[in-house]
N, CA, C and O atoms as a DFTB+ gen file, in Angstrom:
676 C
 N C O
     1  1      17.334     -30.792      14.756
     2  2      16.301     -29.992      14.152
     3  2      16.461     -29.965      12.637
     4  3      15.515     -30.301      11.924
     5  1      17.615     -29.580      12.126
     6  2      17.862     -29.573      10.679
     7  2      17.093     -28.485       9.972
     8  3      16.814     -27.431      10.543
     9  1      16.747     -28.750       8.710
    10  2      16.040     -27.775       7.852
    11  2      14.556     -28.085       7.778
    12  3      14.054     -28.453       6.716
    13  1      13.866     -27.946       8.856
    14  2      12.450     -28.197       8.886
    15  2      11.716     -27.188       8.009
    16  3      12.047     -26.002       8.038
    17  1      10.753     -27.617       7.250
    18  2       9.968     -26.760       6.391
    19  2       9.093     -25.809       7.238
    20  3       8.523     -26.212       8.252
    21  1       9.007     -24.594       6.818
    22  2       8.149     -23.603       7.491
    23  2       6.760     -23.692       6.864
    24  3       6.618     -23.706       5.641
    25  1       5.755     -23.751       7.705
    26  2       4.387     -23.873       7.218
    27  2       3.996     -22.579       6.503
    28  3       4.457     -21.494       6.858
    29  1       3.139     -22.716       5.491
    30  2       2.599     -21.593       4.729
    31  2       1.333     -21.132       5.489
    32  3       0.228     -21.610       5.235
    33  1       1.534     -20.202       6.414
    34  2       0.431     -19.804       7.319
    35  2      -0.332     -18.655       6.738
    36  3       0.231     -17.852       5.994
    37  1      -1.642     -18.549       7.065
    38  2      -2.400     -17.362       6.656
    39  2      -1.881     -16.133       7.385
    40  3      -1.444     -16.206       8.533
    41  1      -1.939     -14.998       6.688
    42  2      -1.535     -13.728       7.283
    43  2      -2.715     -13.183       8.111
    44  3      -2.495     -12.595       9.170
    45  1      -3.949     -13.370       7.648
    46  2      -5.099     -12.906       8.402
    47  2      -5.320     -13.774       9.616
    48  3      -5.104     -14.985       9.564
    49  1      -5.754     -13.165      10.726
    50  2      -6.029     -13.913      11.942
    51  2      -7.282     -14.790      11.789
    52  3      -8.078     -14.599      10.870
    53  1      -7.435     -15.722      12.679
    54  2      -8.584     -16.650      12.647
    55  2      -9.943     -15.992      12.649
    56  3     -10.912     -16.591      12.182
    57  1     -10.045     -14.780      13.159
    58  2     -11.370     -14.134      13.200
    59  2     -11.825     -13.738      11.789
    60  3     -13.008     -13.455      11.597
    61  1     -10.938     -13.709      10.812
    62  2     -11.285     -13.409       9.415
    63  2     -11.509     -14.731       8.705
    64  3     -10.572     -15.524       8.611
    65  1     -12.704     -15.007       8.201
    66  2     -12.951     -16.286       7.514
    67  2     -11.999     -16.478       6.332
    68  3     -11.823     -15.582       5.507
    69  1     -11.399     -17.645       6.271
    70  2     -10.420     -17.956       5.204
    71  2     -11.115     -17.993       3.849
    72  3     -12.163     -18.617       3.682
    73  1     -10.489     -17.290       2.862
    74  2     -10.999     -17.277       1.510
    75  2      -9.868     -17.571       0.549
    76  3      -8.708     -17.273       0.835
    77  1     -10.198     -18.153      -0.585
    78  2      -9.200     -18.401      -1.626
    79  2      -8.577     -17.078      -2.019
    80  3      -9.281     -16.084      -2.198
    81  1      -7.274     -17.061      -2.151
    82  2      -6.550     -15.858      -2.555
    83  2      -6.074     -15.002      -1.433
    84  3      -5.351     -14.035      -1.670
    85  1      -6.453     -15.316      -0.192
    86  2      -5.927     -14.558       0.964
    87  2      -4.414     -14.684       1.005
    88  3      -3.876     -15.718       0.607
    89  1      -3.719     -13.665       1.472
    90  2      -2.265     -13.714       1.538
    91  2      -1.775     -14.703       2.590
    92  3      -2.410     -14.919       3.622
    93  1      -0.607     -15.301       2.285
    94  2      -0.019     -16.256       3.197
    95  2       1.480     -15.926       3.408
    96  3       2.084     -15.209       2.610
    97  1       2.048     -16.451       4.471
    98  2       3.465     -16.237       4.741
    99  2       4.373     -16.871       3.748
   100  3       5.547     -16.509       3.685
   101  1       3.894     -17.803       2.962
   102  2       4.704     -18.420       1.880
   103  2       4.853     -17.452       0.702
   104  3       5.786     -17.600      -0.087
   105  1       3.984     -16.494       0.566
   106  2       4.023     -15.587      -0.569
   107  2       4.442     -14.155      -0.231
   108  3       4.866     -13.408      -1.112
   109  1       4.322     -13.769       1.056
   110  2       4.602     -12.395       1.463
   111  2       5.287     -12.403       2.829
   112  3       5.129     -13.324       3.631
   113  1       6.064     -11.323       3.060
   114  2       6.650     -11.100       4.386
   115  2       6.572      -9.626       4.717
   116  3       6.701      -8.774       3.837
   117  1       6.364      -9.331       5.974
   118  2       6.357      -7.968       6.478
   119  2       7.761      -7.686       6.955
   120  3       8.271      -8.397       7.821
   121  1       8.395      -6.669       6.414
   122  2       9.776      -6.341       6.764
   123  2       9.923      -4.844       7.015
   124  3       9.091      -4.041       6.591
   125  1      10.977      -4.494       7.700
   126  2      11.315      -3.079       7.911
   127  2      12.030      -2.585       6.681
   128  3      13.023      -3.178       6.258
   129  1      11.528      -1.478       6.082
   130  2      12.183      -0.906       4.904
   131  2      13.463      -0.232       5.349
   132  3      13.618       0.077       6.530
   133  1      14.353      -0.006       4.458
   134  2      15.628       0.642       4.805
   135  2      15.542       2.158       4.606
   136  3      16.562       2.807       4.373
   137  1      14.360       2.716       4.693
   138  2      14.179       4.156       4.494
   139  2      13.075       4.639       5.455
   140  3      12.681       3.925       6.377
   141  1      12.602       5.835       5.222
   142  2      11.646       6.453       6.132
   143  2      10.219       5.882       6.028
   144  3       9.343       6.301       6.784
   145  1       9.976       4.956       5.126
   146  2       8.632       4.434       4.924
   147  2       8.198       3.460       6.023
   148  3       7.003       3.208       6.171
   149  1       9.109       2.923       6.774
   150  2       8.736       1.964       7.844
   151  2       8.534       0.557       7.355
   152  3       9.164       0.134       6.386
   153  1       7.649      -0.184       8.024
   154  2       7.438      -1.593       7.660
   155  2       6.588      -1.675       6.390
   156  3       5.675      -0.879       6.169
   157  1       6.926      -2.673       5.566
   158  2       6.211      -2.880       4.320
   159  2       6.127      -4.346       3.978
   160  3       6.762      -5.189       4.613
   161  1       5.351      -4.634       2.986
   162  2       5.170      -6.013       2.475
   163  2       6.132      -6.266       1.326
   164  3       6.267      -5.447       0.417
   165  1       6.794      -7.410       1.381
   166  2       7.682      -7.810       0.302
   167  2       7.201      -9.137      -0.246
   168  3       6.838     -10.042       0.505
   169  1       7.203      -9.243      -1.574
   170  2       6.812     -10.496      -2.210
   171  2       7.892     -11.530      -2.047
   172  3       9.077     -11.225      -2.189
   173  1       7.498     -12.756      -1.748
   174  2       8.450     -13.879      -1.660
   175  2       8.436     -14.676      -2.956
   176  3       9.297     -15.525      -3.184
   177  1       7.455     -14.395      -3.797
   178  2       7.328     -15.040      -5.123
   179  2       7.059     -13.940      -6.142
   180  3       6.697     -12.820      -5.781
   181  1       7.238     -14.267      -7.410
   182  2       7.000     -13.268      -8.453
   183  2       5.536     -13.312      -8.906
   184  3       4.837     -14.314      -8.758
   185  1       5.108     -12.173      -9.464
   186  2       3.755     -12.070     -10.011
   187  2       3.853     -11.400     -11.366
   188  3       4.620     -10.451     -11.527
   189  1       3.092     -11.874     -12.349
   190  2       3.090     -11.290     -13.677
   191  2       2.078     -10.153     -13.706
   192  3       1.099     -10.154     -12.961
   193  1       2.333      -9.180     -14.584
   194  2       1.402      -8.074     -14.780
   195  2      -0.014      -8.598     -15.033
   196  3      -0.196      -9.496     -15.856
   197  1      -1.004      -8.062     -14.350
   198  2      -2.375      -8.472     -14.516
   199  2      -2.820      -9.571     -13.538
   200  3      -4.014      -9.847     -13.427
   201  1      -1.875     -10.195     -12.832
   202  2      -2.199     -11.281     -11.921
   203  2      -2.874     -10.732     -10.638
   204  3      -2.556      -9.643     -10.160
   205  1      -3.810     -11.528     -10.112
   206  2      -4.369     -11.229      -8.800
   207  2      -3.303     -11.627      -7.766
   208  3      -2.953     -12.800      -7.642
   209  1      -2.813     -10.663      -7.054
   210  2      -1.737     -10.887      -6.095
   211  2      -2.260     -11.402      -4.761
   212  3      -1.675     -12.306      -4.164
   213  1      -3.363     -10.821      -4.298
   214  2      -3.962     -11.238      -3.026
   215  2      -5.386     -10.727      -2.942
   216  3      -5.718      -9.698      -3.530
   217  1      -6.234     -11.446      -2.208
   218  2      -7.585     -11.008      -1.928
   219  2      -7.544     -10.347      -0.529
   220  3      -7.035     -10.916       0.436
   221  1      -8.102      -9.123      -0.468
   222  2      -8.079      -8.375       0.819
   223  2      -9.305      -8.788       1.634
   224  3     -10.323      -9.225       1.098
   225  1      -9.166      -8.635       2.931
   226  2     -10.251      -8.858       3.880
   227  2     -10.088      -7.927       5.039
   228  3      -9.072      -7.244       5.173
   229  1     -11.088      -7.901       5.873
   230  2     -10.999      -7.078       7.072
   231  2     -12.393      -6.780       7.614
   232  3     -13.317      -7.582       7.471
   233  1     -12.523      -5.627       8.229
   234  2     -13.764      -5.218       8.886
   235  2     -14.179      -3.881       8.276
   236  3     -13.364      -2.965       8.163
   237  1     -15.460      -3.773       7.881
   238  2     -15.961      -2.512       7.350
   239  2     -16.187      -1.489       8.428
   240  3     -16.810      -1.772       9.451
   241  1     -15.673      -0.283       8.196
   242  2     -15.816       0.821       9.164
   243  2     -16.220       2.078       8.421
   244  3     -15.996       2.168       7.214
   245  1     -16.812       3.061       9.105
   246  2     -17.247       4.281       8.420
   247  2     -16.208       5.357       8.247
   248  3     -16.458       6.330       7.537
   249  1     -15.022       5.221       8.881
   250  2     -14.031       6.274       8.825
   251  2     -12.690       5.747       8.332
   252  3     -12.400       4.558       8.467
   253  1     -11.861       6.639       7.752
   254  2     -10.552       6.213       7.311
   255  2      -9.582       6.231       8.478
   256  3      -9.769       6.941       9.466
   257  1      -8.544       5.431       8.331
   258  2      -7.426       5.394       9.272
   259  2      -6.207       4.920       8.503
   260  3      -6.294       4.668       7.301
   261  1      -5.076       4.795       9.176
   262  2      -3.889       4.297       8.521
   263  2      -4.004       2.848       8.122
   264  3      -3.200       2.360       7.329
   265  1      -4.998       2.141       8.660
   266  2      -5.183       0.712       8.405
   267  2      -6.338       0.413       7.440
   268  3      -6.757      -0.740       7.341
   269  1      -6.869       1.429       6.718
   270  2      -8.040       1.221       5.901
   271  2      -7.770       1.524       4.415
   272  3      -6.848       2.254       4.051
   273  1      -8.610       0.932       3.602
   274  2      -8.701       1.270       2.178
   275  2     -10.157       1.622       1.909
   276  3     -11.065       0.876       2.276
   277  1     -10.371       2.772       1.262
   278  2     -11.727       3.233       0.974
   279  2     -12.324       2.345      -0.111
   280  3     -11.712       2.127      -1.156
   281  1     -13.553       1.826       0.156
   282  2     -14.217       1.012      -0.838
   283  2     -15.486       1.629      -1.382
   284  3     -16.028       1.153      -2.379
   285  1     -15.970       2.688      -0.741
   286  2     -17.090       3.490      -1.231
   287  2     -16.973       4.864      -0.543
   288  3     -16.135       5.038       0.342
   289  1     -17.789       5.818      -0.935
   290  2     -17.680       7.136      -0.282
   291  2     -17.816       7.091       1.212
   292  3     -17.255       7.946       1.898
   293  1     -18.544       6.121       1.755
   294  2     -18.795       6.113       3.177
   295  2     -18.306       4.847       3.884
   296  3     -18.562       4.690       5.078
   297  1     -17.607       3.932       3.186
   298  2     -17.105       2.679       3.784
   299  2     -15.638       2.491       3.518
   300  3     -15.128       2.785       2.437
   301  1     -14.963       1.985       4.554
   302  2     -13.531       1.691       4.476
   303  2     -13.289       0.273       4.981
   304  3     -13.935      -0.171       5.929
   305  1     -12.377      -0.420       4.360
   306  2     -11.997      -1.764       4.765
   307  2     -10.837      -1.655       5.713
   308  3      -9.734      -1.289       5.307
   309  1     -11.068      -1.970       6.984
   310  2      -9.989      -1.969       8.008
   311  2      -9.242      -3.290       7.865
   312  3      -9.808      -4.359       8.097
   313  1      -7.962      -3.212       7.480
   314  2      -7.138      -4.405       7.267
   315  2      -5.767      -4.097       7.838
   316  3      -4.880      -3.615       7.133
   317  1      -5.602      -4.383       9.137
   318  2      -4.361      -4.102       9.849
   319  2      -3.333      -5.206       9.675
   320  3      -2.249      -5.125      10.252
   321  1      -3.646      -6.246       8.891
   322  2      -2.790      -7.423       8.778
   323  2      -2.043      -7.506       7.470
   324  3      -0.939      -8.051       7.437
   325  1      -2.608      -6.979       6.368
   326  2      -1.984      -7.063       5.067
   327  2      -1.951      -5.673       4.387
   328  3      -0.883      -5.095       4.185
   329  1      -3.139      -5.159       4.045
   330  2      -3.198      -3.872       3.300
   331  2      -2.485      -2.755       4.072
   332  3      -1.915      -1.854       3.458
   333  1      -2.508      -2.801       5.355
   334  2      -1.814      -1.786       6.195
   335  2      -0.372      -1.647       5.826
   336  3       0.206      -0.577       6.018
   337  1       0.241      -2.693       5.299
   338  2       1.685      -2.703       5.023
   339  2       2.007      -2.459       3.557
   340  3       3.172      -2.539       3.167
   341  1       0.994      -2.161       2.726
   342  2       1.253      -1.788       1.340
   343  2       1.876      -0.390       1.369
   344  3       1.226       0.558       1.811
   345  1       3.098      -0.246       0.916
   346  2       3.747       1.039       0.922
   347  2       3.200       1.907      -0.201
   348  3       2.723       1.382      -1.206
   349  1       3.261       3.219      -0.048
   350  2       2.832       4.136      -1.084
   351  2       3.916       4.278      -2.154
   352  3       5.107       4.284      -1.842
   353  1       3.509       4.389      -3.383
   354  2       4.380       4.838      -4.472
   355  2       3.522       5.632      -5.465
   356  3       2.366       5.286      -5.710
   357  1       4.089       6.680      -6.022
   358  2       3.436       7.430      -7.083
   359  2       3.450       6.623      -8.408
   360  3       2.695       6.925      -9.333
   361  1       4.308       5.608      -8.478
   362  2       4.357       4.649      -9.583
   363  2       4.271       3.251      -9.010
   364  3       5.279       2.546      -8.968
   365  1       3.067       2.817      -8.555
   366  2       2.922       1.592      -7.815
   367  2       3.016       0.353      -8.682
   368  3       2.958       0.419      -9.910
   369  1       3.167      -0.801      -7.998
   370  2       3.147      -2.067      -8.725
   371  2       1.821      -2.796      -8.534
   372  3       1.607      -3.864      -9.108
   373  1       0.925      -2.214      -7.719
   374  2      -0.414      -2.787      -7.497
   375  2      -1.483      -1.752      -7.672
   376  3      -1.238      -0.550      -7.573
   377  1      -2.690      -2.240      -7.935
   378  2      -3.930      -1.468      -7.857
   379  2      -4.924      -2.343      -7.125
   380  3      -4.795      -3.567      -7.122
   381  1      -5.893      -1.737      -6.519
   382  2      -6.941      -2.487      -5.815
   383  2      -8.220      -2.472      -6.659
   384  3      -8.735      -1.412      -7.016
   385  1      -8.714      -3.666      -6.965
   386  2     -10.013      -3.770      -7.628
   387  2     -11.067      -3.803      -6.508
   388  3     -11.249      -4.807      -5.819
   389  1     -11.730      -2.692      -6.366
   390  2     -12.676      -2.543      -5.228
   391  2     -13.842      -3.510      -5.358
   392  3     -14.389      -3.951      -4.347
   393  1     -14.229      -3.846      -6.574
   394  2     -15.375      -4.762      -6.774
   395  2     -15.086      -6.178      -6.323
   396  3     -16.005      -6.891      -5.920
   397  1     -13.844      -6.602      -6.379
   398  2     -13.456      -7.965      -5.965
   399  2     -12.583      -7.985      -4.725
   400  3     -12.295      -9.056      -4.190
   401  1     -12.162      -6.828      -4.264
   402  2     -11.194      -6.683      -3.153
   403  2      -9.908      -7.445      -3.418
   404  3      -9.350      -8.080      -2.522
   405  1      -9.440      -7.374      -4.668
   406  2      -8.182      -8.017      -5.040
   407  2      -7.112      -6.976      -5.349
   408  3      -7.378      -5.947      -5.971
   409  1      -5.901      -7.270      -4.900
   410  2      -4.738      -6.477      -5.294
   411  2      -4.243      -7.079      -6.599
   412  3      -3.936      -8.269      -6.660
   413  1      -4.165      -6.254      -7.652
   414  2      -3.805      -6.692      -8.991
   415  2      -2.426      -6.094      -9.342
   416  3      -2.190      -4.914      -9.082
   417  1      -1.522      -6.888      -9.925
   418  2      -0.232      -6.410     -10.358
   419  2      -0.383      -5.530     -11.598
   420  3      -0.886      -6.003     -12.617
   421  1       0.035      -4.273     -11.542
   422  2      -0.041      -3.407     -12.714
   423  2       1.246      -3.498     -13.571
   424  3       1.319      -2.958     -14.675
   425  1       2.232      -4.188     -13.027
   426  2       3.448      -4.526     -13.788
   427  2       4.028      -5.767     -13.144
   428  3       3.578      -6.164     -12.069
   429  1       4.998      -6.379     -13.758
   430  2       5.610      -7.560     -13.188
   431  2       6.219      -7.188     -11.821
   432  3       6.797      -6.115     -11.640
   433  1       6.062      -8.131     -10.867
   434  2       6.621      -7.954      -9.508
   435  2       7.564      -9.125      -9.287
   436  3       7.149     -10.278      -9.408
   437  1       8.803      -8.857      -8.971
   438  2       9.798      -9.883      -8.709
   439  2       9.767     -10.250      -7.244
   440  3       9.387      -9.443      -6.396
   441  1      10.178     -11.493      -6.950
   442  2      10.374     -11.891      -5.557
   443  2      11.364     -10.924      -4.931
   444  3      12.397     -10.622      -5.528
   445  1      11.062     -10.440      -3.742
   446  2      11.923      -9.443      -3.064
   447  2      11.452      -8.022      -3.243
   448  3      11.898      -7.149      -2.499
   449  1      10.555      -7.731      -4.211
   450  2      10.044      -6.386      -4.388
   451  2       9.060      -6.025      -3.297
   452  3       8.294      -6.872      -2.838
   453  1       9.078      -4.759      -2.879
   454  2       8.066      -4.256      -1.978
   455  2       6.765      -4.125      -2.768
   456  3       6.794      -3.817      -3.960
   457  1       5.621      -4.358      -2.112
   458  2       4.318      -4.162      -2.750
   459  2       3.917      -2.724      -2.478
   460  3       3.945      -2.253      -1.342
   461  1       3.536      -2.026      -3.574
   462  2       3.213      -0.607      -3.466
   463  2       1.866      -0.278      -4.080
   464  3       1.398      -0.955      -4.995
   465  1       1.262       0.753      -3.570
   466  2      -0.052       1.205      -3.991
   467  2      -0.018       2.750      -3.992
   468  3       0.608       3.364      -3.129
   469  1      -0.689       3.351      -4.956
   470  2      -0.839       4.807      -4.939
   471  2      -2.042       5.095      -4.060
   472  3      -3.180       4.860      -4.467
   473  1      -1.805       5.596      -2.874
   474  2      -2.897       5.827      -1.917
   475  2      -3.971       6.749      -2.487
   476  3      -5.150       6.591      -2.170
   477  1      -3.585       7.694      -3.311
   478  2      -4.561       8.613      -3.885
   479  2      -5.502       7.904      -4.892
   480  3      -6.516       8.477      -5.290
   481  1      -5.174       6.683      -5.297
   482  2      -6.037       5.939      -6.226
   483  2      -7.273       5.360      -5.519
   484  3      -8.276       5.056      -6.164
   485  1      -7.193       5.211      -4.201
   486  2      -8.344       4.613      -3.487
   487  2      -8.946       5.563      -2.446
   488  3     -10.078       5.355      -2.008
   489  1      -8.218       6.582      -2.051
   490  2      -8.669       7.426      -0.915
   491  2      -9.135       8.785      -1.359
   492  3      -8.394       9.487      -2.048
   493  1     -10.344       9.190      -0.989
   494  2     -10.829      10.559      -1.214
   495  2     -10.036      11.520      -0.318
   496  3      -9.575      12.575      -0.756
   497  1      -9.895      11.113       0.961
   498  2      -9.151      11.882       1.955
   499  2      -8.322      10.925       2.771
   500  3      -8.795       9.884       3.225
   501  1      -7.053      11.311       2.948
   502  2      -6.182      10.438       3.757
   503  2      -6.420      10.738       5.245
   504  3      -6.775      11.854       5.625
   505  1      -6.217       9.721       6.057
   506  2      -6.272       9.892       7.508
   507  2      -5.179      10.863       7.946
   508  3      -5.347      11.609       8.910
   509  1      -4.034      10.843       7.211
   510  2      -2.917      11.734       7.507
   511  2      -2.151      11.992       6.220
   512  3      -1.672      11.052       5.586
   513  1      -2.031      13.248       5.829
   514  2      -1.192      13.586       4.686
   515  2       0.272      13.497       5.093
   516  3       0.608      13.605       6.272
   517  1       1.164      13.294       4.075
   518  2       2.573      13.119       4.418
   519  2       3.474      13.402       3.227
   520  3       3.028      13.345       2.082
   521  1       4.741      13.708       3.491
   522  2       5.735      13.871       2.467
   523  2       6.030      12.500       1.840
   524  3       6.264      11.520       2.547
   525  1       6.013      12.454       0.522
   526  2       6.222      11.180      -0.192
   527  2       7.715      10.851      -0.220
   528  3       8.545      11.718      -0.495
   529  1       8.041       9.611       0.061
   530  2       9.400       9.081       0.069
   531  2       9.601       8.040      -0.986
   532  3      10.545       7.254      -0.904
   533  1       8.720       8.007      -2.004
   534  2       8.760       6.871      -2.940
   535  2       9.928       6.916      -3.946
   536  3      10.345       5.874      -4.452
   537  1      10.445       8.092      -4.229
   538  2      11.586       8.259      -5.152
   539  2      11.248       7.887      -6.612
   540  3      12.154       7.694      -7.423
   541  1       9.979       7.789      -6.939
   542  2       9.603       7.533      -8.317
   543  2       9.908       8.738      -9.191
   544  3       9.931       9.869      -8.705
   545  1      10.143       8.506     -10.476
   546  2      10.438       9.606     -11.401
   547  2       9.264      10.618     -11.431
   548  3       9.482      11.819     -11.588
   549  1       8.049      10.128     -11.282
   550  2       6.867      11.009     -11.325
   551  2       6.349      11.323      -9.901
   552  3       5.166      11.618      -9.727
   553  1       7.206      11.261      -8.918
   554  2       6.786      11.491      -7.511
   555  2       6.087      12.864      -7.364
   556  3       6.601      13.884      -7.823
   557  1       4.936      12.865      -6.733
   558  2       4.190      14.122      -6.528
   559  2       4.707      14.900      -5.321
   560  3       4.381      16.076      -5.162
   561  1       5.504      14.265      -4.473
   562  2       6.131      14.958      -3.335
   563  2       5.320      15.002      -2.080
   564  3       5.878      14.901      -0.987
   565  1       4.019      15.148      -2.192
   566  2       3.164      15.237      -1.009
   567  2       1.962      14.332      -1.220
   568  3       1.286      14.450      -2.243
   569  1       1.676      13.440      -0.293
   570  2       0.557      12.526      -0.434
   571  2      -0.691      13.068       0.247
   572  3      -0.679      13.495       1.401
   573  1      -1.757      13.026      -0.526
   574  2      -3.068      13.467      -0.056
   575  2      -4.086      12.625      -0.790
   576  3      -3.757      11.927      -1.749
   577  1      -5.330      12.693      -0.331
   578  2      -6.403      12.002      -1.018
   579  2      -6.733      12.660      -2.350
   580  3      -6.344      13.801      -2.599
   581  1      -7.446      11.945      -3.197
   582  2      -7.733      12.473      -4.537
   583  2      -8.706      13.635      -4.537
   584  3      -8.795      14.357      -5.530
   585  1      -9.441      13.837      -3.445
   586  2     -10.420      14.930      -3.373
   587  2     -10.054      15.971      -2.358
   588  3     -10.932      16.699      -1.895
   589  1      -8.810      16.076      -1.993
   590  2      -8.386      17.077      -1.028
   591  2      -7.143      17.827      -1.511
   592  3      -6.336      17.317      -2.289
   593  1      -7.031      19.017      -1.032
   594  2      -5.876      19.859      -1.346
   595  2      -4.786      19.614      -0.271
   596  3      -5.105      19.137       0.818
   597  1      -3.558      19.922      -0.550
   598  2      -2.538      19.794       0.506
   599  2      -2.905      20.645       1.711
   600  3      -3.405      21.761       1.572
   601  1      -2.649      20.101       2.898
   602  2      -2.871      20.870       4.115
   603  2      -1.757      21.906       4.248
   604  3      -0.904      21.978       3.364
   605  1      -1.724      22.719       5.321
   606  2      -0.729      23.761       5.506
   607  2       0.673      23.207       5.451
   608  3       1.547      23.790       4.809
   609  1       0.904      22.082       6.119
   610  2       2.235      21.480       6.080
   611  2       2.606      21.074       4.670
   612  3       3.748      21.273       4.254
   613  1       1.676      20.512       3.929
   614  2       1.904      20.134       2.563
   615  2       2.223      21.297       1.646
   616  3       3.129      21.227       0.815
   617  1       1.452      22.384       1.815
   618  2       1.709      23.590       1.002
   619  2       3.117      24.132       1.249
   620  3       3.811      24.518       0.308
   621  1       3.534      24.161       2.510
   622  2       4.857      24.636       2.867
   623  2       5.934      23.670       2.304
   624  3       6.957      24.118       1.788
   625  1       5.701      22.392       2.405
   626  2       6.656      21.403       1.879
   627  2       6.824      21.565       0.360
   628  3       7.945      21.592      -0.148
   629  1       5.696      21.670      -0.356
   630  2       5.754      21.782      -1.827
   631  2       6.350      23.108      -2.263
   632  3       7.061      23.151      -3.267
   633  1       6.082      24.210      -1.532
   634  2       6.699      25.496      -1.875
   635  2       8.207      25.426      -1.710
   636  3       8.947      25.930      -2.554
   637  1       8.669      24.805      -0.629
   638  2      10.105      24.658      -0.377
   639  2      10.741      23.787      -1.463
   640  3      11.818      24.104      -1.967
   641  1      10.072      22.695      -1.818
   642  2      10.578      21.795      -2.872
   643  2      10.669      22.533      -4.212
   644  3      11.679      22.442      -4.909
   645  1       9.597      23.272      -4.567
   646  2       9.572      24.001      -5.810
   647  2      10.649      25.097      -5.879
   648  3      11.243      25.331      -6.932
   649  1      10.887      25.759      -4.746
   650  2      11.924      26.800      -4.688
   651  2      13.298      26.175      -4.870
   652  3      14.158      26.751      -5.536
   653  1      13.513      24.998      -4.282
   654  2      14.805      24.299      -4.438
   655  2      15.020      23.864      -5.864
   656  3      16.143      23.917      -6.365
   657  1      13.956      23.430      -6.535
   658  2      14.070      23.031      -7.954
   659  2      14.418      24.221      -8.838
   660  3      15.225      24.099      -9.759
   661  1      13.795      25.400      -8.553
   662  2      14.084      26.581      -9.353
   663  2      15.531      27.031      -9.142
   664  3      16.198      27.489     -10.069
   665  1      15.995      26.889      -7.909
   666  2      17.366      27.325      -7.606
   667  2      18.401      26.398      -8.217
   668  3      19.548      26.811      -8.391
   669  1      18.051      25.169      -8.548
   670  2      19.017      24.244      -9.109
   671  2      19.096      24.285     -10.613
   672  3      19.884      23.563     -11.225
   673  1      18.260      25.150     -11.222
   674  2      18.241      25.222     -12.727
   675  2      19.272      26.168     -13.215
   676  3      19.409      26.362     -14.423
């Protein structure tokens, strides 16, 4: 067998028409993170700031879910193959250009880096709010959509976090 080359396969299934810029297995891999965030996308190649990293695709649906990105007030792009695995960060390395459906590098991304997105940048309301595990210096602590307030669980989480911060001063 030896060192046979691995094909650069599309990440999107055959039911999604192939387009230039779609993600491939030669450029990205889905891996289990070593923290509470679960599975995420890791770059296999580097990307310079401002580069188009990947073109998103999927199915348009009227409601949000864990597999969607909001593209208008009433439409969401269901993408369970690539965008689903973009991890959240309050200081992300990607942004989504909704007009072109491209993931754009907001800073240099090295091979081996997880691909991250600030979910509040695209979502009015999240399908599920959650405690943020991004560890960024500017971490907001609780993830919610840009047009919603923290739910009861989020308010309790933030109050506990704020009390712990006051106690450590």
